[in-house]
All heavy atoms as TSV, in Angstrom:
chain	resi	resn	atom	element	x	y	z
A	1	MET	N	N	8.548	-11.852	10.136
A	1	MET	CA	C	7.671	-10.739	10.478
A	1	MET	C	C	6.334	-11.324	10.911
A	1	MET	O	O	5.850	-12.295	10.344
A	1	MET	CB	C	7.513	-9.830	9.260
A	1	MET	CG	C	6.711	-8.600	9.515
A	1	MET	SD	S	6.632	-7.515	8.075
A	1	MET	CE	C	7.989	-6.445	8.461
A	2	GLU	N	N	5.775	-10.729	11.906
A	2	GLU	CA	C	4.515	-11.230	12.430
A	2	GLU	C	C	3.405	-11.140	11.385
A	2	GLU	O	O	3.336	-10.184	10.605
A	2	GLU	CB	C	4.111	-10.424	13.664
A	2	GLU	CG	C	5.055	-10.574	14.818
A	2	GLU	CD	C	5.037	-11.964	15.402
A	2	GLU	OE1	O	3.982	-12.629	15.384
A	2	GLU	OE2	O	6.099	-12.402	15.874
A	3	ALA	N	N	2.551	-12.126	11.396
A	3	ALA	CA	C	1.467	-12.195	10.409
A	3	ALA	C	C	0.501	-11.025	10.559
A	3	ALA	O	O	0.015	-10.489	9.558
A	3	ALA	CB	C	0.730	-13.513	10.540
A	4	ILE	N	N	0.232	-10.614	11.798
A	4	ILE	CA	C	-0.718	-9.517	12.005
A	4	ILE	C	C	-0.181	-8.216	11.417
A	4	ILE	O	O	-0.938	-7.403	10.889
A	4	ILE	CB	C	-1.079	-9.368	13.504
A	4	ILE	CG1	C	-2.248	-8.399	13.687
A	4	ILE	CG2	C	0.108	-8.923	14.315
A	4	ILE	CD1	C	-3.547	-8.922	13.197
A	5	LEU	N	N	1.128	-8.016	11.493
A	5	LEU	CA	C	1.724	-6.819	10.916
A	5	LEU	C	C	1.595	-6.821	9.391
A	5	LEU	O	O	1.327	-5.782	8.784
A	5	LEU	CB	C	3.190	-6.707	11.327
A	5	LEU	CG	C	3.907	-5.436	10.930
A	5	LEU	CD1	C	3.218	-4.228	11.524
A	5	LEU	CD2	C	5.351	-5.495	11.383
A	6	LYS	N	N	1.753	-7.984	8.789
A	6	LYS	CA	C	1.561	-8.097	7.338
A	6	LYS	C	C	0.126	-7.764	6.948
A	6	LYS	O	O	-0.112	-7.027	5.982
A	6	LYS	CB	C	1.898	-9.506	6.864
A	6	LYS	CG	C	3.343	-9.866	6.933
A	6	LYS	CD	C	3.519	-11.289	6.439
A	6	LYS	CE	C	4.835	-11.870	6.829
A	6	LYS	NZ	N	4.945	-13.274	6.447
A	7	VAL	N	N	-0.827	-8.288	7.703
A	7	VAL	CA	C	-2.246	-8.041	7.406
A	7	VAL	C	C	-2.575	-6.560	7.559
A	7	VAL	O	O	-3.273	-5.976	6.719
A	7	VAL	CB	C	-3.141	-8.915	8.318
A	7	VAL	CG1	C	-4.598	-8.532	8.182
A	7	VAL	CG2	C	-2.945	-10.379	7.999
A	8	ILE	N	N	-2.062	-5.945	8.618
A	8	ILE	CA	C	-2.317	-4.521	8.833
A	8	ILE	C	C	-1.738	-3.694	7.691
A	8	ILE	O	O	-2.379	-2.760	7.200
A	8	ILE	CB	C	-1.753	-4.074	10.196
A	8	ILE	CG1	C	-2.599	-4.661	11.322
A	8	ILE	CG2	C	-1.720	-2.558	10.309
A	8	ILE	CD1	C	-2.004	-4.469	12.697
A	9	CYS	N	N	-0.527	-4.045	7.238
A	9	CYS	CA	C	0.087	-3.305	6.130
A	9	CYS	C	C	-0.712	-3.468	4.839
A	9	CYS	O	O	-0.837	-2.524	4.063
A	9	CYS	CB	C	1.530	-3.756	5.927
A	9	CYS	SG	S	2.633	-3.158	7.213
A	10	PHE	N	N	-1.258	-4.652	4.611
A	10	PHE	CA	C	-2.085	-4.837	3.425
A	10	PHE	C	C	-3.358	-3.999	3.498
A	10	PHE	O	O	-3.785	-3.422	2.500
A	10	PHE	CB	C	-2.433	-6.310	3.218
A	10	PHE	CG	C	-1.337	-7.078	2.550
A	10	PHE	CD1	C	-0.611	-8.023	3.250
A	10	PHE	CD2	C	-1.020	-6.854	1.230
A	10	PHE	CE1	C	0.399	-8.728	2.646
A	10	PHE	CE2	C	-0.007	-7.556	0.603
A	10	PHE	CZ	C	0.710	-8.503	1.319
A	11	PHE	N	N	-3.974	-3.924	4.678
A	11	PHE	CA	C	-5.175	-3.106	4.813
A	11	PHE	C	C	-4.862	-1.619	4.656
A	11	PHE	O	O	-5.644	-0.878	4.051
A	11	PHE	CB	C	-5.877	-3.370	6.146
A	11	PHE	CG	C	-6.725	-4.597	6.138
A	11	PHE	CD1	C	-6.533	-5.583	7.083
A	11	PHE	CD2	C	-7.708	-4.788	5.186
A	11	PHE	CE1	C	-7.306	-6.730	7.083
A	11	PHE	CE2	C	-8.494	-5.930	5.160
A	11	PHE	CZ	C	-8.284	-6.905	6.119
A	12	VAL	N	N	-3.735	-1.185	5.184
A	12	VAL	CA	C	-3.334	0.215	5.009
A	12	VAL	C	C	-3.088	0.502	3.531
A	12	VAL	O	O	-3.519	1.534	3.004
A	12	VAL	CB	C	-2.086	0.542	5.857
A	12	VAL	CG1	C	-1.494	1.872	5.467
A	12	VAL	CG2	C	-2.439	0.532	7.329
A	13	GLY	N	N	-2.403	-0.411	2.840
A	13	GLY	CA	C	-2.173	-0.246	1.406
A	13	GLY	C	C	-3.481	-0.195	0.625
A	13	GLY	O	O	-3.647	0.626	-0.278
A	14	LEU	N	N	-4.421	-1.068	0.977
A	14	LEU	CA	C	-5.727	-1.067	0.313
A	14	LEU	C	C	-6.466	0.240	0.556
A	14	LEU	O	O	-7.060	0.814	-0.365
A	14	LEU	CB	C	-6.558	-2.253	0.799
A	14	LEU	CG	C	-7.943	-2.403	0.193
A	14	LEU	CD1	C	-7.835	-2.704	-1.307
A	14	LEU	CD2	C	-8.704	-3.495	0.897
A	15	PHE	N	N	-6.421	0.741	1.790
A	15	PHE	CA	C	-7.070	2.006	2.106
A	15	PHE	C	C	-6.453	3.150	1.308
A	15	PHE	O	O	-7.169	4.015	0.794
A	15	PHE	CB	C	-6.956	2.290	3.603
A	15	PHE	CG	C	-7.485	3.638	3.987
A	15	PHE	CD1	C	-8.840	3.878	4.036
A	15	PHE	CD2	C	-6.615	4.679	4.278
A	15	PHE	CE1	C	-9.327	5.128	4.382
A	15	PHE	CE2	C	-7.090	5.928	4.621
A	15	PHE	CZ	C	-8.451	6.156	4.675
A	16	VAL	N	N	-5.137	3.160	1.175
A	16	VAL	CA	C	-4.463	4.221	0.426
A	16	VAL	C	C	-4.828	4.145	-1.055
A	16	VAL	O	O	-5.047	5.173	-1.708
A	16	VAL	CB	C	-2.931	4.144	0.644
A	16	VAL	CG1	C	-2.201	5.076	-0.279
A	16	VAL	CG2	C	-2.589	4.448	2.084
A	17	ILE	N	N	-4.926	2.934	-1.606
A	17	ILE	CA	C	-5.325	2.781	-3.015
A	17	ILE	C	C	-6.740	3.301	-3.225
A	17	ILE	O	O	-7.011	4.039	-4.188
A	17	ILE	CB	C	-5.204	1.311	-3.450
A	17	ILE	CG1	C	-3.730	0.906	-3.515
A	17	ILE	CG2	C	-5.872	1.078	-4.797
A	17	ILE	CD1	C	-3.509	-0.580	-3.708
A	18	VAL	N	N	-7.661	2.933	-2.341
A	18	VAL	CA	C	-9.050	3.405	-2.460
A	18	VAL	C	C	-9.110	4.924	-2.325
A	18	VAL	O	O	-9.854	5.598	-3.049
A	18	VAL	CB	C	-9.938	2.707	-1.413
A	18	VAL	CG1	C	-11.312	3.349	-1.338
A	18	VAL	CG2	C	-10.055	1.232	-1.731
A	19	ASN	N	N	-8.320	5.479	-1.429
A	19	ASN	CA	C	-8.267	6.926	-1.266
A	19	ASN	C	C	-7.761	7.590	-2.551
A	19	ASN	O	O	-8.285	8.625	-2.975
A	19	ASN	CB	C	-7.367	7.279	-0.085
A	19	ASN	CG	C	-7.451	8.725	0.296
A	19	ASN	OD1	O	-8.227	9.477	-0.264
A	19	ASN	ND2	N	-6.643	9.121	1.251
A	20	GLY	N	N	-6.755	7.003	-3.182
A	20	GLY	CA	C	-6.246	7.546	-4.439
A	20	GLY	C	C	-7.270	7.491	-5.556
A	20	GLY	O	O	-7.400	8.440	-6.345
A	21	VAL	N	N	-8.011	6.398	-5.628
A	21	VAL	CA	C	-9.069	6.292	-6.644
A	21	VAL	C	C	-10.137	7.344	-6.393
A	21	VAL	O	O	-10.652	7.959	-7.332
A	21	VAL	CB	C	-9.672	4.869	-6.636
A	21	VAL	CG1	C	-10.926	4.797	-7.480
A	21	VAL	CG2	C	-8.639	3.862	-7.120
A	22	TRP	N	N	-10.472	7.584	-5.131
A	22	TRP	CA	C	-11.459	8.596	-4.807
A	22	TRP	C	C	-10.970	9.983	-5.207
A	22	TRP	O	O	-11.738	10.794	-5.743
A	22	TRP	CB	C	-11.774	8.546	-3.321
A	22	TRP	CG	C	-12.878	9.471	-2.909
A	22	TRP	CD1	C	-14.124	9.548	-3.450
A	22	TRP	CD2	C	-12.815	10.459	-1.890
A	22	TRP	NE1	N	-14.853	10.517	-2.810
A	22	TRP	CE2	C	-14.073	11.089	-1.847
A	22	TRP	CE3	C	-11.839	10.857	-0.997
A	22	TRP	CZ2	C	-14.365	12.103	-0.959
A	22	TRP	CZ3	C	-12.129	11.868	-0.099
A	22	TRP	CH2	C	-13.376	12.480	-0.092
A	23	VAL	N	N	-9.697	10.276	-4.987
A	23	VAL	CA	C	-9.144	11.575	-5.374
A	23	VAL	C	C	-9.196	11.741	-6.893
A	23	VAL	O	O	-9.488	12.829	-7.402
A	23	VAL	CB	C	-7.694	11.729	-4.849
A	23	VAL	CG1	C	-7.000	12.920	-5.477
A	23	VAL	CG2	C	-7.683	11.856	-3.345
A	24	VAL	N	N	-8.933	10.665	-7.631
A	24	VAL	CA	C	-8.919	10.757	-9.099
A	24	VAL	C	C	-10.316	11.017	-9.650
A	24	VAL	O	O	-10.492	11.838	-10.559
A	24	VAL	CB	C	-8.326	9.472	-9.717
A	24	VAL	CG1	C	-8.551	9.427	-11.211
A	24	VAL	CG2	C	-6.834	9.380	-9.418
A	25	TYR	N	N	-11.332	10.347	-9.105
A	25	TYR	CA	C	-12.654	10.397	-9.732
A	25	TYR	C	C	-13.641	11.390	-9.122
A	25	TYR	O	O	-14.740	11.554	-9.628
A	25	TYR	CB	C	-13.287	9.001	-9.727
A	25	TYR	CG	C	-12.603	8.083	-10.699
A	25	TYR	CD1	C	-11.834	7.017	-10.265
A	25	TYR	CD2	C	-12.703	8.303	-12.070
A	25	TYR	CE1	C	-11.204	6.194	-11.156
A	25	TYR	CE2	C	-12.069	7.484	-12.975
A	25	TYR	CZ	C	-11.321	6.423	-12.510
A	25	TYR	OH	O	-10.685	5.598	-13.398
A	26	MET	N	N	-13.299	12.066	-8.047
A	26	MET	CA	C	-14.219	13.029	-7.445
A	26	MET	C	C	-13.821	14.455	-7.815
A	26	MET	O	O	-12.648	14.755	-7.982
A	26	MET	CB	C	-14.218	12.884	-5.923
A	26	MET	CG	C	-14.883	11.647	-5.458
A	26	MET	SD	S	-16.618	11.702	-5.906
A	26	MET	CE	C	-17.149	10.109	-5.380
A	27	PRO	N	N	-14.812	15.342	-7.950
A	27	PRO	CA	C	-14.489	16.739	-8.211
A	27	PRO	C	C	-13.806	17.358	-7.004
A	27	PRO	O	O	-14.020	16.893	-5.906
A	27	PRO	CB	C	-15.841	17.391	-8.448
A	27	PRO	CG	C	-16.858	16.337	-8.420
A	27	PRO	CD	C	-16.221	15.071	-7.964
A	28	PRO	N	N	-13.025	18.344	-7.103
A	28	PRO	CA	C	-12.690	19.114	-8.290
A	28	PRO	C	C	-11.705	18.350	-9.165
A	28	PRO	O	O	-10.842	17.642	-8.677
A	28	PRO	CB	C	-12.044	20.383	-7.733
A	28	PRO	CG	C	-11.454	19.971	-6.446
A	28	PRO	CD	C	-12.363	18.892	-5.914
A	29	PHE	N	N	-11.884	18.528	-10.447
A	29	PHE	CA	C	-11.031	17.836	-11.404
A	29	PHE	C	C	-9.694	18.562	-11.517
A	29	PHE	O	O	-9.582	19.738	-11.241
A	29	PHE	CB	C	-11.730	17.739	-12.751
A	29	PHE	CG	C	-12.963	16.886	-12.682
A	29	PHE	CD1	C	-14.217	17.459	-12.692
A	29	PHE	CD2	C	-12.860	15.523	-12.559
A	29	PHE	CE1	C	-15.350	16.689	-12.617
A	29	PHE	CE2	C	-13.985	14.727	-12.476
A	29	PHE	CZ	C	-15.242	15.312	-12.505
A	30	GLY	N	N	-8.683	17.842	-11.940
A	30	GLY	CA	C	-7.351	18.398	-12.044
A	30	GLY	C	C	-6.390	17.803	-11.025
A	30	GLY	O	O	-5.206	18.099	-11.029
A	31	ASP	N	N	-6.909	16.963	-10.125
A	31	ASP	CA	C	-6.078	16.326	-9.110
A	31	ASP	C	C	-5.651	14.915	-9.510
A	31	ASP	O	O	-5.194	14.149	-8.670
A	31	ASP	CB	C	-6.831	16.242	-7.781
A	31	ASP	CG	C	-7.068	17.592	-7.165
A	31	ASP	OD1	O	-6.281	18.513	-7.467
A	31	ASP	OD2	O	-8.022	17.725	-6.381
A	32	GLU	N	N	-5.780	14.578	-10.787
A	32	GLU	CA	C	-5.481	13.227	-11.230
A	32	GLU	C	C	-4.029	12.814	-10.980
A	32	GLU	O	O	-3.794	11.680	-10.539
A	32	GLU	CB	C	-5.836	13.042	-12.706
A	32	GLU	CG	C	-7.324	13.000	-12.989
A	32	GLU	CD	C	-7.955	14.378	-13.093
A	32	GLU	OE1	O	-7.218	15.387	-13.113
A	32	GLU	OE2	O	-9.193	14.455	-13.127
A	33	PRO	N	N	-3.027	13.675	-11.218
A	33	PRO	CA	C	-1.646	13.250	-10.928
A	33	PRO	C	C	-1.410	12.944	-9.448
A	33	PRO	O	O	-0.699	12.000	-9.119
A	33	PRO	CB	C	-0.797	14.437	-11.385
A	33	PRO	CG	C	-1.634	15.155	-12.375
A	33	PRO	CD	C	-3.041	14.966	-11.922
A	34	VAL	N	N	-2.039	13.711	-8.575
A	34	VAL	CA	C	-1.893	13.452	-7.144
A	34	VAL	C	C	-2.555	12.131	-6.782
A	34	VAL	O	O	-2.003	11.330	-6.010
A	34	VAL	CB	C	-2.508	14.609	-6.325
A	34	VAL	CG1	C	-2.499	14.289	-4.846
A	34	VAL	CG2	C	-1.788	15.893	-6.608
A	35	GLY	N	N	-3.717	11.865	-7.335
A	35	GLY	CA	C	-4.404	10.603	-7.081
A	35	GLY	C	C	-3.621	9.409	-7.581
A	35	GLY	O	O	-3.551	8.378	-6.911
A	36	LEU	N	N	-3.003	9.548	-8.743
A	36	LEU	CA	C	-2.192	8.452	-9.268
A	36	LEU	C	C	-0.952	8.226	-8.415
A	36	LEU	O	O	-0.520	7.078	-8.217
A	36	LEU	CB	C	-1.811	8.731	-10.717
A	36	LEU	CG	C	-2.990	8.749	-11.702
A	36	LEU	CD1	C	-2.510	9.142	-13.088
A	36	LEU	CD2	C	-3.688	7.408	-11.732
A	37	ALA	N	N	-0.379	9.286	-7.877
A	37	ALA	CA	C	0.758	9.138	-6.973
A	37	ALA	C	C	0.336	8.440	-5.680
A	37	ALA	O	O	1.071	7.590	-5.157
A	37	ALA	CB	C	1.363	10.497	-6.670
A	38	ILE	N	N	-0.832	8.759	-5.186
A	38	ILE	CA	C	-1.344	8.102	-3.976
A	38	ILE	C	C	-1.583	6.622	-4.250
A	38	ILE	O	O	-1.266	5.772	-3.406
A	38	ILE	CB	C	-2.629	8.807	-3.488
A	38	ILE	CG1	C	-2.301	10.207	-2.996
A	38	ILE	CG2	C	-3.312	8.005	-2.390
A	38	ILE	CD1	C	-3.518	11.049	-2.676
A	39	ILE	N	N	-2.122	6.283	-5.402
A	39	ILE	CA	C	-2.339	4.881	-5.768
A	39	ILE	C	C	-1.003	4.147	-5.851
A	39	ILE	O	O	-0.878	3.002	-5.394
A	39	ILE	CB	C	-3.120	4.786	-7.091
A	39	ILE	CG1	C	-4.544	5.284	-6.905
A	39	ILE	CG2	C	-3.129	3.351	-7.616
A	39	ILE	CD1	C	-5.319	5.458	-8.191
A	40	ALA	N	N	0.010	4.783	-6.409
A	40	ALA	CA	C	1.329	4.155	-6.510
A	40	ALA	C	C	1.911	3.872	-5.124
A	40	ALA	O	O	2.507	2.812	-4.889
A	40	ALA	CB	C	2.273	5.038	-7.314
A	41	VAL	N	N	1.731	4.799	-4.194
A	41	VAL	CA	C	2.204	4.575	-2.829
A	41	VAL	C	C	1.439	3.421	-2.188
A	41	VAL	O	O	2.016	2.588	-1.485
A	41	VAL	CB	C	2.068	5.866	-1.992
A	41	VAL	CG1	C	2.287	5.599	-0.516
A	41	VAL	CG2	C	3.020	6.917	-2.499
A	42	GLY	N	N	0.140	3.344	-2.456
A	42	GLY	CA	C	-0.666	2.251	-1.918
A	42	GLY	C	C	-0.260	0.896	-2.466
A	42	GLY	O	O	-0.360	-0.116	-1.768
A	43	ILE	N	N	0.222	0.848	-3.676
A	43	ILE	CA	C	0.722	-0.405	-4.248
A	43	ILE	C	C	2.100	-0.727	-3.679
A	43	ILE	O	O	2.439	-1.891	-3.451
A	43	ILE	CB	C	0.747	-0.309	-5.782
A	43	ILE	CG1	C	-0.681	-0.235	-6.326
A	43	ILE	CG2	C	1.489	-1.490	-6.398
A	43	ILE	CD1	C	-0.764	0.088	-7.796
A	44	PHE	N	N	2.889	0.298	-3.423
A	44	PHE	CA	C	4.253	0.114	-2.926
A	44	PHE	C	C	4.285	-0.406	-1.487
A	44	PHE	O	O	5.192	-1.148	-1.120
A	44	PHE	CB	C	5.006	1.446	-3.037
A	44	PHE	CG	C	6.434	1.372	-2.626
A	44	PHE	CD1	C	7.349	0.696	-3.414
A	44	PHE	CD2	C	6.859	1.975	-1.459
A	44	PHE	CE1	C	8.673	0.623	-3.034
A	44	PHE	CE2	C	8.176	1.915	-1.077
A	44	PHE	CZ	C	9.089	1.236	-1.869
A	45	ILE	N	N	3.308	-0.048	-0.659
A	45	ILE	CA	C	3.299	-0.448	0.755
A	45	ILE	C	C	3.269	-1.971	0.918
A	45	ILE	O	O	4.110	-2.529	1.638
A	45	ILE	CB	C	2.145	0.239	1.518
A	45	ILE	CG1	C	2.422	1.727	1.667
A	45	ILE	CG2	C	1.929	-0.387	2.901
A	45	ILE	CD1	C	1.260	2.519	2.220
A	46	PRO	N	N	2.339	-2.723	0.301
A	46	PRO	CA	C	2.367	-4.183	0.465
A	46	PRO	C	C	3.609	-4.832	-0.149
A	46	PRO	O	O	4.123	-5.810	0.396
A	46	PRO	CB	C	1.102	-4.669	-0.256
A	46	PRO	CG	C	0.230	-3.495	-0.350
A	46	PRO	CD	C	1.113	-2.303	-0.402
A	47	ILE	N	N	4.096	-4.288	-1.261
A	47	ILE	CA	C	5.303	-4.846	-1.876
A	47	ILE	C	C	6.485	-4.682	-0.929
A	47	ILE	O	O	7.255	-5.629	-0.717
A	47	ILE	CB	C	5.568	-4.182	-3.238
A	47	ILE	CG1	C	4.491	-4.582	-4.237
A	47	ILE	CG2	C	6.950	-4.544	-3.758
A	47	ILE	CD1	C	4.550	-3.830	-5.536
A	48	LEU	N	N	6.623	-3.511	-0.350
A	48	LEU	CA	C	7.707	-3.270	0.593
A	48	LEU	C	C	7.573	-4.163	1.826
A	48	LEU	O	O	8.565	-4.693	2.337
A	48	LEU	CB	C	7.729	-1.798	1.004
A	48	LEU	CG	C	8.839	-1.382	1.951
A	48	LEU	CD1	C	10.186	-1.523	1.257
A	48	LEU	CD2	C	8.627	0.034	2.404
A	49	THR	N	N	6.363	-4.359	2.289
A	49	THR	CA	C	6.131	-5.232	3.436
A	49	THR	C	C	6.557	-6.659	3.141
A	49	THR	O	O	7.205	-7.308	3.968
A	49	THR	CB	C	4.651	-5.199	3.836
A	49	THR	OG1	O	4.268	-3.869	4.124
A	49	THR	CG2	C	4.383	-6.075	5.040
A	50	LEU	N	N	6.212	-7.159	1.970
A	50	LEU	CA	C	6.607	-8.522	1.619
A	50	LEU	C	C	8.118	-8.656	1.473
A	50	LEU	O	O	8.701	-9.673	1.878
A	50	LEU	CB	C	5.911	-8.951	0.324
A	50	LEU	CG	C	4.419	-9.235	0.445
A	50	LEU	CD1	C	3.841	-9.564	-0.926
A	50	LEU	CD2	C	4.175	-10.372	1.407
A	51	LEU	N	N	8.770	-7.655	0.910
A	51	LEU	CA	C	10.222	-7.707	0.771
A	51	LEU	C	C	10.912	-7.699	2.135
A	51	LEU	O	O	11.855	-8.467	2.368
A	51	LEU	CB	C	10.713	-6.544	-0.082
A	51	LEU	CG	C	10.369	-6.612	-1.562
A	51	LEU	CD1	C	10.814	-5.340	-2.263
A	51	LEU	CD2	C	11.005	-7.828	-2.202
A	52	VAL	N	N	10.472	-6.856	3.038
A	52	VAL	CA	C	11.062	-6.804	4.381
A	52	VAL	C	C	10.780	-8.100	5.135
A	52	VAL	O	O	11.649	-8.628	5.828
A	52	VAL	CB	C	10.538	-5.576	5.152
A	52	VAL	CG1	C	10.937	-5.632	6.611
A	52	VAL	CG2	C	11.040	-4.302	4.504
A	53	ALA	N	N	9.582	-8.642	4.994
A	53	ALA	CA	C	9.246	-9.892	5.676
A	53	ALA	C	C	10.111	-11.036	5.161
A	53	ALA	O	O	10.547	-11.890	5.935
A	53	ALA	CB	C	7.773	-10.211	5.467
A	54	ARG	N	N	10.381	-11.053	3.883
A	54	ARG	CA	C	11.211	-12.112	3.313
A	54	ARG	C	C	12.654	-11.988	3.791
A	54	ARG	O	O	13.315	-12.980	4.051
A	54	ARG	CB	C	11.148	-12.065	1.793
A	54	ARG	CG	C	11.854	-13.238	1.151
A	54	ARG	CD	C	11.633	-13.291	-0.321
A	54	ARG	NE	N	10.210	-13.579	-0.581
A	54	ARG	CZ	C	9.596	-13.303	-1.709
A	54	ARG	NH1	N	10.249	-12.727	-2.695
A	54	ARG	NH2	N	8.334	-13.605	-1.881
A	55	LYS	N	N	13.155	-10.758	3.912
A	55	LYS	CA	C	14.536	-10.542	4.352
A	55	LYS	C	C	14.728	-10.858	5.834
A	55	LYS	O	O	15.770	-11.342	6.239
A	55	LYS	CB	C	14.961	-9.095	4.109
A	55	LYS	CG	C	15.052	-8.725	2.666
A	55	LYS	CD	C	16.294	-9.282	2.038
A	55	LYS	CE	C	16.366	-8.778	0.604
A	55	LYS	NZ	N	17.410	-9.355	-0.140
A	56	THR	N	N	13.730	-10.570	6.662
A	56	THR	CA	C	13.870	-10.747	8.106
A	56	THR	C	C	13.342	-12.089	8.593
A	56	THR	O	O	13.372	-12.353	9.795
A	56	THR	CB	C	13.141	-9.622	8.860
A	56	THR	OG1	O	11.747	-9.659	8.531
A	56	THR	CG2	C	13.724	-8.267	8.526
A	57	GLU	N	N	12.873	-12.923	7.700
A	57	GLU	CA	C	12.317	-14.214	8.095
A	57	GLU	C	C	13.422	-15.131	8.627
A	57	GLU	O	O	14.464	-15.304	7.998
A	57	GLU	CB	C	11.636	-14.843	6.883
A	57	GLU	CG	C	10.914	-16.114	7.185
A	57	GLU	CD	C	10.210	-16.607	5.930
A	57	GLU	OE1	O	10.840	-17.352	5.176
A	57	GLU	OE2	O	9.059	-16.213	5.719
A	58	CYS	N	N	13.192	-15.724	9.778
A	58	CYS	CA	C	14.155	-16.665	10.353
A	58	CYS	C	C	13.819	-18.068	9.888
A	58	CYS	O	O	12.671	-18.512	9.977
A	58	CYS	CB	C	14.084	-16.618	11.882
A	58	CYS	SG	S	14.644	-15.071	12.567
A	59	ARG	N	N	14.826	-18.747	9.419
A	59	ARG	CA	C	14.632	-20.136	8.986
A	59	ARG	C	C	15.392	-21.036	9.926
A	59	ARG	O	O	16.580	-20.881	10.140
A	59	ARG	CB	C	15.147	-20.302	7.562
A	59	ARG	CG	C	14.336	-19.510	6.589
A	59	ARG	CD	C	14.550	-19.999	5.182
A	59	ARG	NE	N	13.625	-19.307	4.309
A	59	ARG	CZ	C	13.980	-18.591	3.275
A	59	ARG	NH1	N	15.244	-18.486	2.955
A	59	ARG	NH2	N	13.082	-17.985	2.541
A	60	TYR	N	N	14.655	-21.953	10.508
A	60	TYR	CA	C	15.272	-22.892	11.432
A	60	TYR	C	C	15.506	-24.208	10.714
A	60	TYR	O	O	14.644	-24.725	10.013
A	60	TYR	CB	C	14.351	-23.124	12.636
A	60	TYR	CG	C	14.129	-21.857	13.433
A	60	TYR	CD1	C	12.924	-21.173	13.357
A	60	TYR	CD2	C	15.133	-21.365	14.241
A	60	TYR	CE1	C	12.731	-20.011	14.081
A	60	TYR	CE2	C	14.949	-20.209	14.962
A	60	TYR	CZ	C	13.738	-19.542	14.892
A	60	TYR	OH	O	13.560	-18.394	15.604
A	61	ASP	N	N	16.687	-24.743	10.889
A	61	ASP	CA	C	17.033	-26.026	10.238
A	61	ASP	C	C	16.842	-27.172	11.190
A	61	ASP	O	O	16.986	-27.139	12.320
A	61	ASP	CB	C	18.483	-26.003	9.760
A	61	ASP	CG	C	18.649	-24.993	8.627
A	61	ASP	OD1	O	17.676	-24.762	7.902
A	61	ASP	OD2	O	19.764	-24.465	8.491
């Protein structure tokens, strides 16, 4: 997988995590479960990217 695609996915994941933290800590209160779900998705994006990159990596002998 191209390195630039990995970097972009990490930045998107970071943005989603920050967005989730903002949802959790800003009023109106009561949106904490939604914010935690957004944070979980933000953590899942880089993990999924690394797994796909590892599976599709070509190794030349």
